[in-house]
C-alpha positions in Angstrom: -34.1 -28.4 28.0 -32.6 -29.8 30.4 -33.5 -29.7 34.0 -31.0 -27.9 35.2 -31.7 -25.3 32.7 -34.9 -25.2 33.4 -33.9 -24.8 37.1 -31.2 -21.6 36.2 -34.1 -20.0 33.9 -36.6 -20.6 36.8 -34.3 -19.0 39.2 -33.5 -16.4 36.9 -36.9 -14.8 36.7 -37.6 -15.6 40.3 -34.9 -12.9 41.2 -36.2 -10.4 38.8 -39.8 -10.9 39.8 -38.8 -10.2 43.3 -36.9 -6.9 42.2 -39.6 -5.4 40.1 -42.7 -6.2 42.8 -40.2 -4.7 45.4 -40.0 -2.0 44.0 -43.5 -1.7 43.4 -44.4 -3.0 47.0 -42.1 0.3 47.6 -44.3 3.0 46.0 -47.7 1.1 46.4 -48.1 -0.3 49.4 -45.7 0.8 51.7 -45.7 4.5 50.4 -49.4 4.7 50.4 -50.2 3.0 53.6 -49.8 3.1 57.6 -48.3 0.0 59.5 -51.0 -2.1 60.0 -53.5 -5.0 58.7 -54.3 -3.3 55.3 -50.4 -3.4 54.3 -49.8 -6.6 55.8 -52.7 -7.5 53.5 -51.0 -5.7 50.2 -47.9 -7.2 50.8 -48.8 -10.7 50.7 -50.9 -9.7 47.9 -47.5 -8.5 46.4 -45.5 -11.6 47.0 -48.0 -13.9 45.3 -48.2 -12.1 42.3 -44.7 -11.9 42.2 -44.3 -15.3 42.6 -46.6 -16.4 39.7 -44.6 -16.0 36.9 -42.2 -18.3 38.1 -44.6 -20.8 39.3 -46.2 -20.9 35.7 -43.0 -21.6 34.1 -41.9 -24.1 36.8 -45.4 -26.1 36.5 -45.3 -25.5 32.6 -43.7 -29.4 32.1 -45.7 -30.9 35.3 -49.1 -29.8 34.2 -51.2 -30.5 30.9 -51.8 -27.5 28.9 -55.5 -27.5 29.9 -54.5 -27.3 33.3 -51.6 -24.5 32.4 -53.7 -22.3 30.9 -55.4 -20.3 33.1 -52.0 -20.1 35.5 -50.3 -18.5 32.4 -53.5 -16.0 31.8 -53.1 -14.8 35.0 -49.6 -14.8 35.4 -48.7 -13.4 32.0 -51.1 -10.9 32.1 -50.0 -9.8 35.5 -46.7 -9.7 34.2 -47.2 -7.1 31.4 -49.7 -5.0 34.2 -46.4 -5.2 36.3 -44.4 -4.0 33.9 -46.2 -0.5 32.8 -46.9 0.0 36.6 -42.9 -0.3 37.1 -42.4 2.0 33.6 -45.1 4.7 35.3 -43.7 4.5 38.7 -39.9 5.3 37.9 -41.3 8.4 35.3 -43.2 9.7 38.3 -40.2 9.4 40.4 -39.0 13.1 40.2 -42.8 14.3 40.8 -42.4 12.4 44.1 -38.6 13.7 45.0 -40.2 17.4 44.1 -43.1 17.0 46.2 -41.4 15.5 48.6 -38.9 18.4 48.4 -41.1 20.8 48.8 -43.1 19.4 52.3 -39.7 19.2 53.9 -39.5 22.7 52.8 -42.8 23.8 53.9 -41.9 21.6 57.2 -39.2 23.6 58.5 -41.1 26.7 57.7 -43.8 25.9 59.8 -41.3 24.8 62.5 -39.6 28.0 62.5 -42.6 29.6 62.7 -43.5 27.3 66.0 -45.8 25.6 64.5 -47.6 23.1 67.1 -47.2 19.1 67.1 -50.2 16.8 66.7 -51.4 14.4 68.8 -49.8 10.8 68.0 -52.8 9.2 66.4 -55.3 10.1 63.6 -58.6 9.5 66.1 -57.2 12.2 68.7 -56.7 14.9 65.7 -59.4 14.3 64.3 -62.3 13.1 66.4 -65.7 11.6 65.1 -67.8 12.8 68.3 -66.7 16.6 68.3 -63.5 17.0 67.9 -61.9 19.9 65.5 -59.6 19.6 62.8 -56.3 21.9 63.0 -57.3 25.4 60.9 -54.8 27.6 59.8 -52.0 26.9 61.8 -50.5 23.1 61.3 -50.2 19.5 62.0 -47.1 17.8 62.5 -47.9 13.9 62.0 -45.3 10.7 61.2 -42.8 13.7 59.8 -45.6 15.4 57.5 -46.9 18.4 57.7 -50.5 20.2 56.9 -50.4 23.8 56.6 -53.4 26.0 56.1 -55.7 23.5 56.5 -55.4 19.5 56.2 -56.3 17.6 53.3 -59.1 15.1 54.1 -60.7 12.1 52.7 -64.2 10.5 53.4 -64.9 13.7 54.7 -63.6 13.3 58.5 -59.9 11.4 58.3 -56.8 13.6 57.8 -54.2 12.8 55.4 -50.9 13.8 55.4 -50.0 15.6 52.3 -46.6 13.3 52.0 -49.2 10.2 51.8 -51.5 12.2 49.5 -49.1 12.5 46.9 -47.6 8.9 47.3 -51.6 7.9 46.4 -52.0 10.0 43.7 -48.6 8.8 41.9 -49.7 5.6 42.5 -53.3 5.7 40.8 -51.9 7.7 38.4 -49.5 5.1 37.4 -52.5 2.2 37.7 -54.2 4.1 35.3 -51.3 4.1 32.8 -50.1 0.6 33.2 -53.9 -0.9 33.1 -54.5 1.1 30.0 -51.7 0.4 28.0 -51.6 -3.4 29.2 -55.3 -3.6 27.9 -54.2 -1.7 24.8 -51.5 -4.2 24.4 -53.4 -6.9 24.8 -56.2 -5.5 22.0 -53.6 -5.6 19.3 -51.5 -9.1 20.0 -55.2 -10.8 19.7 -56.2 -8.7 16.7 -55.8 -10.0 13.3 -52.3 -9.3 12.2 -51.5 -6.4 9.5 -50.1 -7.1 6.0 -47.1 -5.4 5.2 -45.8 -5.3 1.4 -41.9 -5.1 0.8 -40.4 -4.8 -2.4 -36.6 -6.4 -2.4 -34.5 -5.7 -5.6 -32.1 -8.6 -6.1 -29.0 -7.4 -8.3 -29.2 -11.0 -10.4 -32.4 -11.9 -10.3 -34.0 -12.6 -13.7 -36.9 -11.0 -15.0 -39.0 -13.9 -15.3 -38.8 -13.9 -11.6 -40.1 -10.1 -11.0 -43.0 -9.5 -8.7 -42.4 -13.2 -7.1 -43.9 -13.7 -3.6 -42.5 -14.8 -0.2 -45.1 -14.4 2.4 -43.2 -15.0 5.7 -44.3 -15.0 9.3 -43.0 -16.0 12.4 -42.9 -16.4 16.3 -46.4 -18.0 16.2 -45.7 -19.7 19.2 -48.4 -21.5 19.6 -49.4 -22.0 23.4 -51.9 -22.4 26.1 -52.5 -18.4 25.2 -51.9 -18.2 21.5 -53.7 -20.4 18.9 -57.1 -21.3 18.0 -59.3 -19.4 15.8 -56.5 -16.7 16.1 -53.8 -19.3 14.1 -56.5 -20.0 11.8 -57.0 -16.2 11.1 -53.4 -16.3 10.5 -53.2 -19.0 8.0 -56.5 -17.3 5.9 -54.6 -14.1 5.8 -51.7 -16.0 4.7 -53.3 -17.9 1.5 -54.9 -15.0 0.9 -52.1 -13.1 -0.4 -51.6 -15.8 -3.0 -47.9 -16.8 -1.9 -45.8 -18.4 -4.6 -43.6 -19.2 -1.5 -45.0 -19.6 2.0 -41.2 -18.8 4.6 -42.4 -19.5 8.6 -38.8 -18.2 10.1 -38.9 -20.2 13.5 -40.4 -20.3 16.8 -43.7 -22.0 15.8 -44.4 -23.8 18.9 -44.1 -23.5 23.1 -45.0 -27.0 23.4 -45.0 -30.6 22.4 -46.5 -32.4 19.6 -48.8 -34.2 21.8 -50.0 -31.1 23.7 -50.7 -28.5 20.1 -51.3 -31.3 17.8 -54.6 -29.4 17.0 -53.3 -26.0 17.4 -50.8 -26.5 14.9 -53.0 -28.4 12.2 -54.1 -25.1 10.2 -50.8 -25.4 8.8 -51.8 -28.0 6.5 -54.8 -25.6 5.0 -51.1 -23.4 3.8 -52.2 -23.2 -0.3 -48.7 -21.7 -2.2 -47.4 -22.3 -5.8 -44.3 -23.4 -4.5 -43.9 -25.0 -1.5 -43.7 -23.5 2.4 -40.9 -23.9 4.0 -39.6 -24.1 7.8 -36.2 -23.4 9.7 -36.1 -23.8 13.5 -35.7 -21.0 16.1 -34.2 -21.2 19.4 -38.2 -22.1 21.1 -38.2 -24.9 18.9 -35.1 -26.4 21.1 -36.9 -26.0 24.5 -39.1 -28.9 23.7 -38.8 -32.7 21.4 -37.4 -30.8 18.4 -36.9 -34.3 15.9 -40.7 -35.1 17.0 -41.8 -31.4 15.7 -39.8 -31.6 13.0 -41.3 -35.0 11.5 -44.8 -34.0 12.3 -44.9 -30.5 10.5 -43.3 -32.9 7.4 -46.9 -34.7 7.4 -48.6 -31.0 7.5 -46.7 -30.3 4.4 -44.4 -28.1 5.6 -40.8 -28.6 4.6 -38.4 -28.0 6.7 -34.7 -26.6 5.5 -31.9 -27.6 7.8 -29.0 -26.1 6.6 -29.8 -26.8 3.5 -31.6 -25.3 -0.2 -34.4 -25.4 -2.8 -34.5 -24.7 -6.0 -37.7 -22.3 -6.8 -38.4 -21.7 -10.5 -40.2 -20.1 -13.0 -39.6 -21.9 -16.3 -36.4 -21.4 -16.7 -35.2 -18.7 -14.1 -34.6 -19.9 -10.6 -33.2 -18.3 -7.4 -32.2 -21.0 -4.4 -34.0 -20.4 -0.7 -31.5 -21.6 2.0 -32.6 -22.0 5.3 -30.6 -22.7 8.5 -30.8 -24.3 12.0 -30.9 -21.3 14.6 -27.7 -20.1 16.0 -28.5 -21.5 19.0 -29.2 -25.2 18.2 -25.6 -26.5 18.7 -25.7 -26.2 22.5 -28.6 -27.9 22.9 -26.1 -31.4 22.6 -29.0 -32.7 19.9 -27.3 -34.5 17.0 -26.7 -33.1 13.9 -28.2 -30.0 15.0 -26.5 -26.0 14.0 -26.7 -23.5 12.3 -24.2 -24.1 9.2 -24.8 -21.9 6.1 -21.3 -23.9 4.2 -23.3 -26.7 4.0 -26.1 -24.9 3.1 -24.6 -22.8 0.3 -22.1 -26.2 -1.0 -22.0 -25.8 -4.4 -24.3 -23.2 -5.6 -24.3 -21.6 -8.4 -23.0 -17.6 -7.7 -24.7 -16.3 -10.4 -28.0 -17.7 -9.0 -29.6 -15.1 -6.3 -29.7 -17.1 -2.5 -32.8 -16.0 -0.1 -31.8 -17.5 3.3 -34.4 -18.2 5.9 -32.6 -18.2 9.1 -34.5 -17.0 13.1 -32.3 -14.5 14.5 -31.1 -11.5 12.2 -27.8 -11.7 13.8 -27.0 -14.3 11.7 -26.9 -11.9 9.0 -23.0 -11.0 9.6 -22.4 -14.8 8.3 -24.7 -14.2 5.8 -23.1 -11.2 4.6 -19.7 -12.6 4.1 -21.0 -15.8 2.3 -22.5 -13.9 -0.2 -26.1 -14.3 0.2 -28.1 -11.8 -1.5 -31.6 -11.6 0.9 -31.8 -12.9 4.6 -35.4 -13.6 6.1 -35.6 -13.1 10.1 -38.1 -13.1 13.2 -37.0 -13.5 16.7 -37.4 -9.7 17.6 -41.2 -9.8 17.9 -40.5 -6.0 17.0 -39.5 -5.3 20.6 -43.6 -7.2 21.5 -43.9 -4.6 24.7 -41.8 -1.4 24.2 -39.2 -0.6 25.0 -38.3 -3.7 24.9 -37.0 -2.9 21.6 -34.2 -0.9 22.4 -32.4 -3.9 24.7 -32.6 -6.0 22.0 -30.1 -3.6 19.6 -27.7 -4.5 21.8 -27.8 -8.3 20.7 -29.1 -8.0 16.7 -28.6 -5.7 14.3 -31.9 -5.1 13.8 -35.3 -5.2 15.0 -37.9 -4.7 12.4 -38.0 -4.3 8.9 -35.9 -3.8 5.6 -32.0 -2.6 6.5 -28.5 -3.5 4.7 -25.5 -5.1 5.9 -23.0 -4.6 2.7 -24.7 -6.2 0.0 -26.5 -8.4 1.8 -30.6 -7.1 2.7 -32.2 -8.3 5.9 -35.9 -8.1 6.6 -37.3 -8.9 10.4 -40.7 -10.1 10.9 -42.0 -8.5 14.3 -44.1 -12.1 14.4 -47.7 -13.0 14.5 -48.1 -14.2 18.1 -46.2 -13.3 21.6 -44.0 -14.9 24.4 -44.8 -14.2 27.8 -47.5 -11.3 28.3 -50.0 -11.7 26.1 -49.8 -8.4 24.7 -47.8 -6.3 21.9 -47.3 -2.5 22.4 -44.7 -0.8 19.6 -45.0 -3.7 18.0 -48.5 -5.1 16.1 -48.8 -8.7 14.9 -47.5 -8.9 10.8 -48.1 -11.2 8.0 -45.4 -10.1 4.9 -45.3 -10.3 1.4 -41.9 -10.1 0.4 -41.8 -9.1 -3.5 -38.8 -9.9 -5.1 -38.0 -7.6 -8.2 -35.5 -7.6 -11.0 -33.6 -4.7 -11.9 -34.2 -5.4 -15.4 -37.7 -6.5 -14.7 
């Protein structure tokens, strides 16, 4: 990624973090505290947390992987917690509004009945040296009214009911956010589920019936994902006894020098007819050509706008692969999705299975008569409810769908990007079992 693009992306992240944390500060700090030292300290903490994700992205190129790992873990884990705290508070907004309306009405009722005003400070209202708290009357303080007794905390301090409500909602949102993020972290780092998907191809020779294409995507090897988890993924793929292994993009989030050891388990993949890879958009955020050369040393064949024949005896189908749809925008010579080149000269009577990182590339595949497209990119949404936003850009988020005569399978990915969490989208390895209508 160019320096200008990196700065632009960092700026967008920075502004988004300020907006997100501005709302969190409003509901978790300003609404739950009184002016003073505590509020100032919490305000500074909120500002520091808002800067963490932008700092992690901005320093990624400047720091070695080992040094950036702790920052990434803290920044992105907090980002996941903050996101779900934001959602929880948003859902609780009607409760806050209804509660405040009720308190406002009660205030007016008390004022109309001649309620007396409270002293200006809490110490005057509830003195520890013998002062008494209000009884059946009402105390008005900072615009809040407490009628028929006061809400107390710590046994001696009167807490206005509006403040008590804000704190209760803040605690509720915090519990929901921590619980959701914690569950998401557990699932993101648990073994991928294996999904078996039978797909019937109209012209598939019966001799190819039952052929297994084991596919996964979005490993996102990085400072926070790799090691034993990636080894376990490779072992899981091998356990499926694949005829073909298809890795459909976004394998890495770092340079070869940084992730050489993390990617090494790829050399252990065992497949009857080969391991194939196509680029995703994240391959273009690093030294793309260096990675493509390195994958070759690990026994991975990179399909760049080309196809190969997968055979059983005299029967065959075409396995094609194209670059990611964003490849041309990075200005690398020779890079860019070109389905026409991949399919040029093929026999139309032979089925073709296309590897393309982004599901949206199925529109071109449908027009070209592709039988089946395998994609990733979406992570299945990764963090609910992002799957709804993804539908604005992609025709499918996960699973098998049909687009004209072309079938599309979108795998939800094996790793994660950003927050090390998955909510509503388990990591997966998919076994696509090809079926012949005459099988």
